[in-house]
mmCIF file of the C-alpha atoms, coordinates in Angstrom:
data_MODEL
# 
_entry.id   MODEL 
# 
loop_
_atom_site.group_PDB 
_atom_site.id 
_atom_site.type_symbol 
_atom_site.label_atom_id 
_atom_site.label_alt_id 
_atom_site.label_comp_id 
_atom_site.label_asym_id 
_atom_site.label_entity_id 
_atom_site.label_seq_id 
_atom_site.pdbx_PDB_ins_code 
_atom_site.Cartn_x 
_atom_site.Cartn_y 
_atom_site.Cartn_z 
_atom_site.occupancy 
_atom_site.B_iso_or_equiv 
_atom_site.pdbx_formal_charge 
_atom_site.auth_seq_id 
_atom_site.auth_comp_id 
_atom_site.auth_asym_id 
_atom_site.auth_atom_id 
_atom_site.pdbx_PDB_model_num 
ATOM 1   C CA . MET A 1 1   ? -16.504 13.971  -3.841  1.00 0.00 ? 1   MET A CA 1 
ATOM 2   C CA . ASN A 1 2   ? -13.153 14.056  -2.046  1.00 0.00 ? 2   ASN A CA 1 
ATOM 3   C CA . LYS A 1 3   ? -9.993  12.421  -3.415  1.00 0.00 ? 3   LYS A CA 1 
ATOM 4   C CA . ILE A 1 4   ? -10.118 9.295   -1.247  1.00 0.00 ? 4   ILE A CA 1 
ATOM 5   C CA . GLU A 1 5   ? -13.656 8.636   -2.473  1.00 0.00 ? 5   GLU A CA 1 
ATOM 6   C CA . GLU A 1 6   ? -12.528 9.184   -6.076  1.00 0.00 ? 6   GLU A CA 1 
ATOM 7   C CA . VAL A 1 7   ? -9.674  6.663   -5.854  1.00 0.00 ? 7   VAL A CA 1 
ATOM 8   C CA . LYS A 1 8   ? -11.932 4.160   -4.089  1.00 0.00 ? 8   LYS A CA 1 
ATOM 9   C CA . GLN A 1 9   ? -14.527 4.520   -6.843  1.00 0.00 ? 9   GLN A CA 1 
ATOM 10  C CA . VAL A 1 10  ? -11.903 3.901   -9.552  1.00 0.00 ? 10  VAL A CA 1 
ATOM 11  C CA . LEU A 1 11  ? -10.527 0.894   -7.631  1.00 0.00 ? 11  LEU A CA 1 
ATOM 12  C CA . PHE A 1 12  ? -13.956 -0.713  -7.501  1.00 0.00 ? 12  PHE A CA 1 
ATOM 13  C CA . ASN A 1 13  ? -15.296 0.379   -10.910 1.00 0.00 ? 13  ASN A CA 1 
ATOM 14  C CA . LYS A 1 14  ? -12.220 -0.565  -12.942 1.00 0.00 ? 14  LYS A CA 1 
ATOM 15  C CA . ASP A 1 15  ? -11.203 -3.560  -10.802 1.00 0.00 ? 15  ASP A CA 1 
ATOM 16  C CA . ALA A 1 16  ? -7.704  -2.102  -10.532 1.00 0.00 ? 16  ALA A CA 1 
ATOM 17  C CA . SER A 1 17  ? -5.201  -3.416  -8.017  1.00 0.00 ? 17  SER A CA 1 
ATOM 18  C CA . LEU A 1 18  ? -3.920  0.073   -7.129  1.00 0.00 ? 18  LEU A CA 1 
ATOM 19  C CA . VAL A 1 19  ? -5.198  3.588   -7.784  1.00 0.00 ? 19  VAL A CA 1 
ATOM 20  C CA . VAL A 1 20  ? -3.055  6.634   -7.087  1.00 0.00 ? 20  VAL A CA 1 
ATOM 21  C CA . CYS A 1 21  ? -4.073  10.259  -6.848  1.00 0.00 ? 21  CYS A CA 1 
ATOM 22  C CA . TYR A 1 22  ? -0.746  12.004  -7.269  1.00 0.00 ? 22  TYR A CA 1 
ATOM 23  C CA . LYS A 1 23  ? 0.112   15.325  -5.641  1.00 0.00 ? 23  LYS A CA 1 
ATOM 24  C CA . SER A 1 24  ? -0.639  16.969  -9.012  1.00 0.00 ? 24  SER A CA 1 
ATOM 25  C CA . GLY A 1 25  ? -4.231  15.702  -8.803  1.00 0.00 ? 25  GLY A CA 1 
ATOM 26  C CA . GLU A 1 26  ? -3.759  13.169  -11.615 1.00 0.00 ? 26  GLU A CA 1 
ATOM 27  C CA . ILE A 1 27  ? -5.428  9.823   -10.902 1.00 0.00 ? 27  ILE A CA 1 
ATOM 28  C CA . LYS A 1 28  ? -3.977  6.656   -12.437 1.00 0.00 ? 28  LYS A CA 1 
ATOM 29  C CA . GLU A 1 29  ? -4.911  3.036   -12.024 1.00 0.00 ? 29  GLU A CA 1 
ATOM 30  C CA . TYR A 1 30  ? -2.587  0.031   -12.052 1.00 0.00 ? 30  TYR A CA 1 
ATOM 31  C CA . TYR A 1 31  ? -3.218  -3.678  -12.505 1.00 0.00 ? 31  TYR A CA 1 
ATOM 32  C CA . GLN A 1 32  ? -0.236  -5.770  -11.383 1.00 0.00 ? 32  GLN A CA 1 
ATOM 33  C CA . ASP A 1 33  ? -0.449  -8.106  -8.434  1.00 0.00 ? 33  ASP A CA 1 
ATOM 34  C CA . ARG A 1 34  ? 1.122   -7.773  -4.995  1.00 0.00 ? 34  ARG A CA 1 
ATOM 35  C CA . ILE A 1 35  ? 3.388   -4.729  -4.572  1.00 0.00 ? 35  ILE A CA 1 
ATOM 36  C CA . ASN A 1 36  ? 4.719   -4.708  -8.135  1.00 0.00 ? 36  ASN A CA 1 
ATOM 37  C CA . ASP A 1 37  ? 2.932   -1.501  -9.124  1.00 0.00 ? 37  ASP A CA 1 
ATOM 38  C CA . ILE A 1 38  ? 4.265   0.334   -6.080  1.00 0.00 ? 38  ILE A CA 1 
ATOM 39  C CA . LYS A 1 39  ? 7.781   -0.960  -6.792  1.00 0.00 ? 39  LYS A CA 1 
ATOM 40  C CA . ASP A 1 40  ? 7.587   0.141   -10.443 1.00 0.00 ? 40  ASP A CA 1 
ATOM 41  C CA . ILE A 1 41  ? 6.363   3.627   -9.517  1.00 0.00 ? 41  ILE A CA 1 
ATOM 42  C CA . LEU A 1 42  ? 9.082   4.166   -6.906  1.00 0.00 ? 42  LEU A CA 1 
ATOM 43  C CA . THR A 1 43  ? 11.850  2.640   -9.004  1.00 0.00 ? 43  THR A CA 1 
ATOM 44  C CA . THR A 1 44  ? 11.056  5.194   -11.712 1.00 0.00 ? 44  THR A CA 1 
ATOM 45  C CA . ASP A 1 45  ? 10.747  8.129   -9.288  1.00 0.00 ? 45  ASP A CA 1 
ATOM 46  C CA . LYS A 1 46  ? 11.390  7.689   -5.552  1.00 0.00 ? 46  LYS A CA 1 
ATOM 47  C CA . ASN A 1 47  ? 9.374   10.872  -4.828  1.00 0.00 ? 47  ASN A CA 1 
ATOM 48  C CA . ALA A 1 48  ? 6.387   9.966   -7.005  1.00 0.00 ? 48  ALA A CA 1 
ATOM 49  C CA . LEU A 1 49  ? 4.098   8.990   -4.120  1.00 0.00 ? 49  LEU A CA 1 
ATOM 50  C CA . GLU A 1 50  ? 4.892   11.910  -1.836  1.00 0.00 ? 50  GLU A CA 1 
ATOM 51  C CA . ASP A 1 51  ? 1.571   13.320  -0.539  1.00 0.00 ? 51  ASP A CA 1 
ATOM 52  C CA . ALA A 1 52  ? -0.340  10.834  -2.706  1.00 0.00 ? 52  ALA A CA 1 
ATOM 53  C CA . ILE A 1 53  ? -3.704  9.350   -1.851  1.00 0.00 ? 53  ILE A CA 1 
ATOM 54  C CA . ILE A 1 54  ? -4.065  5.710   -2.779  1.00 0.00 ? 54  ILE A CA 1 
ATOM 55  C CA . ALA A 1 55  ? -6.592  2.908   -2.893  1.00 0.00 ? 55  ALA A CA 1 
ATOM 56  C CA . ASP A 1 56  ? -5.246  -0.630  -2.931  1.00 0.00 ? 56  ASP A CA 1 
ATOM 57  C CA . LYS A 1 57  ? -6.802  -4.071  -2.809  1.00 0.00 ? 57  LYS A CA 1 
ATOM 58  C CA . VAL A 1 58  ? -4.443  -5.334  -0.099  1.00 0.00 ? 58  VAL A CA 1 
ATOM 59  C CA . ILE A 1 59  ? -2.199  -3.498  2.369   1.00 0.00 ? 59  ILE A CA 1 
ATOM 60  C CA . GLY A 1 60  ? 0.076   -5.578  4.555   1.00 0.00 ? 60  GLY A CA 1 
ATOM 61  C CA . LYS A 1 61  ? 3.059   -4.482  6.601   1.00 0.00 ? 61  LYS A CA 1 
ATOM 62  C CA . VAL A 1 62  ? 5.439   -4.448  3.623   1.00 0.00 ? 62  VAL A CA 1 
ATOM 63  C CA . ALA A 1 63  ? 3.175   -2.221  1.509   1.00 0.00 ? 63  ALA A CA 1 
ATOM 64  C CA . ALA A 1 64  ? 2.407   0.019   4.492   1.00 0.00 ? 64  ALA A CA 1 
ATOM 65  C CA . SER A 1 65  ? 6.121   0.405   5.233   1.00 0.00 ? 65  SER A CA 1 
ATOM 66  C CA . ILE A 1 66  ? 7.013   1.227   1.628   1.00 0.00 ? 66  ILE A CA 1 
ATOM 67  C CA . LEU A 1 67  ? 4.161   3.711   1.350   1.00 0.00 ? 67  LEU A CA 1 
ATOM 68  C CA . ALA A 1 68  ? 5.118   5.361   4.650   1.00 0.00 ? 68  ALA A CA 1 
ATOM 69  C CA . VAL A 1 69  ? 8.722   5.856   3.523   1.00 0.00 ? 69  VAL A CA 1 
ATOM 70  C CA . ALA A 1 70  ? 7.440   7.116   0.153   1.00 0.00 ? 70  ALA A CA 1 
ATOM 71  C CA . GLY A 1 71  ? 5.388   9.829   1.902   1.00 0.00 ? 71  GLY A CA 1 
ATOM 72  C CA . VAL A 1 72  ? 1.828   8.747   1.071   1.00 0.00 ? 72  VAL A CA 1 
ATOM 73  C CA . LYS A 1 73  ? -0.669  10.753  3.097   1.00 0.00 ? 73  LYS A CA 1 
ATOM 74  C CA . GLU A 1 74  ? -3.871  8.712   2.882   1.00 0.00 ? 74  GLU A CA 1 
ATOM 75  C CA . ILE A 1 75  ? -4.754  5.088   2.097   1.00 0.00 ? 75  ILE A CA 1 
ATOM 76  C CA . PHE A 1 76  ? -7.839  3.026   1.480   1.00 0.00 ? 76  PHE A CA 1 
ATOM 77  C CA . ALA A 1 77  ? -7.481  -0.769  1.476   1.00 0.00 ? 77  ALA A CA 1 
ATOM 78  C CA . LYS A 1 78  ? -10.078 -3.358  0.620   1.00 0.00 ? 78  LYS A CA 1 
ATOM 79  C CA . VAL A 1 79  ? -8.131  -5.631  2.992   1.00 0.00 ? 79  VAL A CA 1 
ATOM 80  C CA . ILE A 1 80  ? -5.617  -4.482  5.603   1.00 0.00 ? 80  ILE A CA 1 
ATOM 81  C CA . SER A 1 81  ? -3.563  -6.563  7.999   1.00 0.00 ? 81  SER A CA 1 
ATOM 82  C CA . ASN A 1 82  ? -3.102  -6.005  11.705  1.00 0.00 ? 82  ASN A CA 1 
ATOM 83  C CA . TYR A 1 83  ? 0.629   -5.717  10.977  1.00 0.00 ? 83  TYR A CA 1 
ATOM 84  C CA . ALA A 1 84  ? 0.089   -2.737  8.658   1.00 0.00 ? 84  ALA A CA 1 
ATOM 85  C CA . ILE A 1 85  ? -1.986  -0.576  10.999  1.00 0.00 ? 85  ILE A CA 1 
ATOM 86  C CA . PRO A 1 86  ? 0.742   0.318   13.555  1.00 0.00 ? 86  PRO A CA 1 
ATOM 87  C CA . VAL A 1 87  ? 3.005   1.492   10.716  1.00 0.00 ? 87  VAL A CA 1 
ATOM 88  C CA . LEU A 1 88  ? 0.307   3.737   9.272   1.00 0.00 ? 88  LEU A CA 1 
ATOM 89  C CA . GLU A 1 89  ? -0.541  5.117   12.697  1.00 0.00 ? 89  GLU A CA 1 
ATOM 90  C CA . GLU A 1 90  ? 3.078   5.767   13.657  1.00 0.00 ? 90  GLU A CA 1 
ATOM 91  C CA . TYR A 1 91  ? 3.622   7.759   10.467  1.00 0.00 ? 91  TYR A CA 1 
ATOM 92  C CA . ASN A 1 92  ? 0.291   9.610   10.704  1.00 0.00 ? 92  ASN A CA 1 
ATOM 93  C CA . ILE A 1 93  ? -1.100  8.212   7.494   1.00 0.00 ? 93  ILE A CA 1 
ATOM 94  C CA . LYS A 1 94  ? -4.877  8.402   7.382   1.00 0.00 ? 94  LYS A CA 1 
ATOM 95  C CA . TYR A 1 95  ? -6.367  5.052   6.481   1.00 0.00 ? 95  TYR A CA 1 
ATOM 96  C CA . GLU A 1 96  ? -9.647  3.301   6.035   1.00 0.00 ? 96  GLU A CA 1 
ATOM 97  C CA . TYR A 1 97  ? -10.491 -0.219  4.987   1.00 0.00 ? 97  TYR A CA 1 
ATOM 98  C CA . ASP A 1 98  ? -13.301 -2.622  4.225   1.00 0.00 ? 98  ASP A CA 1 
ATOM 99  C CA . GLU A 1 99  ? -11.845 -5.659  5.983   1.00 0.00 ? 99  GLU A CA 1 
ATOM 100 C CA . LYS A 1 100 ? -9.171  -6.080  8.660   1.00 0.00 ? 100 LYS A CA 1 
ATOM 101 C CA . VAL A 1 101 ? -7.377  -9.431  8.879   1.00 0.00 ? 101 VAL A CA 1 
ATOM 102 C CA . ASP A 1 102 ? -4.770  -10.833 11.242  1.00 0.00 ? 102 ASP A CA 1 
ATOM 103 C CA . TYR A 1 103 ? -2.287  -11.166 8.394   1.00 0.00 ? 103 TYR A CA 1 
ATOM 104 C CA . ILE A 1 104 ? -2.110  -11.201 4.604   1.00 0.00 ? 104 ILE A CA 1 
ATOM 105 C CA . ILE A 1 105 ? -2.457  -14.725 3.250   1.00 0.00 ? 105 ILE A CA 1 
ATOM 106 C CA . ASN A 1 106 ? -0.223  -16.248 0.610   1.00 0.00 ? 106 ASN A CA 1 
ATOM 107 C CA . GLN A 1 107 ? -1.369  -16.807 -2.962  1.00 0.00 ? 107 GLN A CA 1 
ATOM 108 C CA . THR A 1 108 ? -2.221  -20.466 -2.366  1.00 0.00 ? 108 THR A CA 1 
ATOM 109 C CA . LYS A 1 109 ? -4.316  -19.479 0.677   1.00 0.00 ? 109 LYS A CA 1 
ATOM 110 C CA . THR A 1 110 ? -2.425  -21.948 2.873   1.00 0.00 ? 110 THR A CA 1 
ATOM 111 C CA . GLY A 1 111 ? -0.779  -19.560 5.313   1.00 0.00 ? 111 GLY A CA 1 
ATOM 112 C CA . MET A 1 112 ? 0.831   -16.171 5.823   1.00 0.00 ? 112 MET A CA 1 
ATOM 113 C CA . CYS A 1 113 ? 2.210   -14.192 2.893   1.00 0.00 ? 113 CYS A CA 1 
ATOM 114 C CA . PRO A 1 114 ? 5.987   -14.820 2.823   1.00 0.00 ? 114 PRO A CA 1 
ATOM 115 C CA . MET A 1 115 ? 6.785   -11.089 2.816   1.00 0.00 ? 115 MET A CA 1 
ATOM 116 C CA . GLU A 1 116 ? 4.400   -10.355 5.686   1.00 0.00 ? 116 GLU A CA 1 
ATOM 117 C CA . ASN A 1 117 ? 5.950   -13.232 7.615   1.00 0.00 ? 117 ASN A CA 1 
ATOM 118 C CA . LYS A 1 118 ? 9.525   -12.152 6.878   1.00 0.00 ? 118 LYS A CA 1 
ATOM 119 C CA . TYR A 1 119 ? 8.997   -8.553  8.028   1.00 0.00 ? 119 TYR A CA 1 
ATOM 120 C CA . LYS A 1 120 ? 6.234   -8.885  10.637  1.00 0.00 ? 120 LYS A CA 1 
ATOM 121 C CA . ASP A 1 121 ? 8.635   -8.115  13.503  1.00 0.00 ? 121 ASP A CA 1 
ATOM 122 C CA . GLU A 1 122 ? 10.889  -5.658  11.639  1.00 0.00 ? 122 GLU A CA 1 
ATOM 123 C CA . MET A 1 123 ? 10.718  -2.208  13.233  1.00 0.00 ? 123 MET A CA 1 
ATOM 124 C CA . ASP A 1 124 ? 12.893  -0.395  10.654  1.00 0.00 ? 124 ASP A CA 1 
ATOM 125 C CA . ILE A 1 125 ? 10.566  0.486   7.779   1.00 0.00 ? 125 ILE A CA 1 
ATOM 126 C CA . GLN A 1 126 ? 13.477  2.009   5.850   1.00 0.00 ? 126 GLN A CA 1 
ATOM 127 C CA . LYS A 1 127 ? 15.079  -1.464  5.823   1.00 0.00 ? 127 LYS A CA 1 
ATOM 128 C CA . ILE A 1 128 ? 11.856  -2.960  4.434   1.00 0.00 ? 128 ILE A CA 1 
ATOM 129 C CA . TYR A 1 129 ? 11.719  -0.207  1.798   1.00 0.00 ? 129 TYR A CA 1 
ATOM 130 C CA . ASP A 1 130 ? 15.368  -0.703  0.826   1.00 0.00 ? 130 ASP A CA 1 
ATOM 131 C CA . ASP A 1 131 ? 15.002  -4.505  0.672   1.00 0.00 ? 131 ASP A CA 1 
ATOM 132 C CA . MET A 1 132 ? 11.904  -4.317  -1.510  1.00 0.00 ? 132 MET A CA 1 
ATOM 133 C CA . ILE A 1 133 ? 12.556  -1.313  -3.774  1.00 0.00 ? 133 ILE A CA 1 
ATOM 134 C CA . LYS A 1 134 ? 16.292  -1.529  -4.214  1.00 0.00 ? 134 LYS A CA 1 
ATOM 135 C CA . SER A 1 135 ? 16.376  -5.290  -4.773  1.00 0.00 ? 135 SER A CA 1 
# 
């Protein structure tokens, strides 16, 4: 079984929100909502996700931008937004998904996620990273 399959299996079997296979080969699962796990990892060590392979429940443009700046090399998402895909493609990040949606919905399921909406037209992923990680 390859690493992307391993992280996918952990994501589904443990009902984690994020699973990371670090460059060292260590696989860890995380359980916070939205991008909080990613923020915590990168706040502790900005290079932690370099060459990592991850599986995440939801990848929108904000998560895709942060992960691209962080140097992730491969992603699986249960749900991915149309806003995230161009970022992943531009930065040559391999990706696969179960479901593609026009945009990530907000928690009340009444419209677009506020972060996706705020950054949907932002072309500078470093700005998104800085706004989200350094805030």
